[in-house]
C-alpha positions as CSV (number, residue, x, y, z in Angstrom):
1,M,62.5,159.2,115.9
2,S,63.7,155.7,116.9
3,T,66.5,154.9,119.3
4,P,69.6,153.1,117.9
5,V,70.5,149.7,119.1
6,V,73.7,149.7,121.1
7,L,75.6,146.4,121.3
8,P,78.5,145.9,123.7
9,V,81.8,145.0,122.0
10,S,81.7,141.4,123.3
11,K,78.3,140.7,121.7
12,S,79.3,142.4,118.4
13,I,82.4,140.2,118.2
14,V,80.3,137.1,118.7
15,W,78.0,138.2,115.9
16,L,80.9,139.0,113.6
17,V,82.6,135.7,114.2
18,G,79.4,133.8,113.7
19,T,78.6,135.6,110.5
20,A,82.1,135.0,109.2
21,L,81.9,131.3,109.9
22,I,78.5,131.0,108.1
23,A,79.9,133.0,105.2
24,L,82.9,130.8,104.9
25,A,80.7,127.6,105.0
26,V,78.5,129.0,102.2
27,Y,81.7,130.0,100.2
28,Y,83.1,126.5,100.6
29,F,79.9,124.7,99.5
30,V,79.3,127.0,96.6
31,G,82.8,127.8,95.4
32,V,85.2,125.0,96.6
33,D,83.3,121.8,97.1
34,Q,83.7,119.5,94.0
35,G,81.3,116.8,95.2
36,A,83.6,115.0,97.6
37,V,81.2,115.7,100.5
38,S,78.2,113.5,100.2
39,V,75.1,114.8,102.0
40,F,72.2,112.6,100.9
41,G,73.9,109.3,100.0
42,N,76.4,108.3,97.3
43,D,74.7,109.9,94.3
44,M,73.6,113.3,95.7
45,H,76.2,115.9,96.5
46,V,76.1,119.6,97.7
47,H,77.9,120.3,94.4
48,E,74.9,119.3,92.4
49,F,72.6,121.6,94.4
50,V,74.8,124.7,93.8
51,H,76.1,123.8,90.3
52,D,74.3,126.5,88.4
53,A,75.1,129.1,91.1
54,R,78.8,128.2,90.7
55,H,78.7,129.1,87.0
56,F,76.6,132.2,87.6
57,L,79.1,133.5,90.2
58,G,82.1,132.6,87.9
59,F,83.6,129.7,89.8
60,P,85.3,127.1,87.7
61,C,83.7,123.7,87.7
62,H,84.9,120.2,86.7
């Protein structure tokens, strides 16, 4: 039998907040960003990298 990992509340709050921030960033880039944020120059946008995922997940586009 293995021993469960016990985290103090302070560490679990840090992990929860960090996970929530990463999840919100992913949600923004997949679901909200319409190509206004340029990552790799003027012709490449995060929107284009996640375009098919947006449609697959049911987010409206264009």
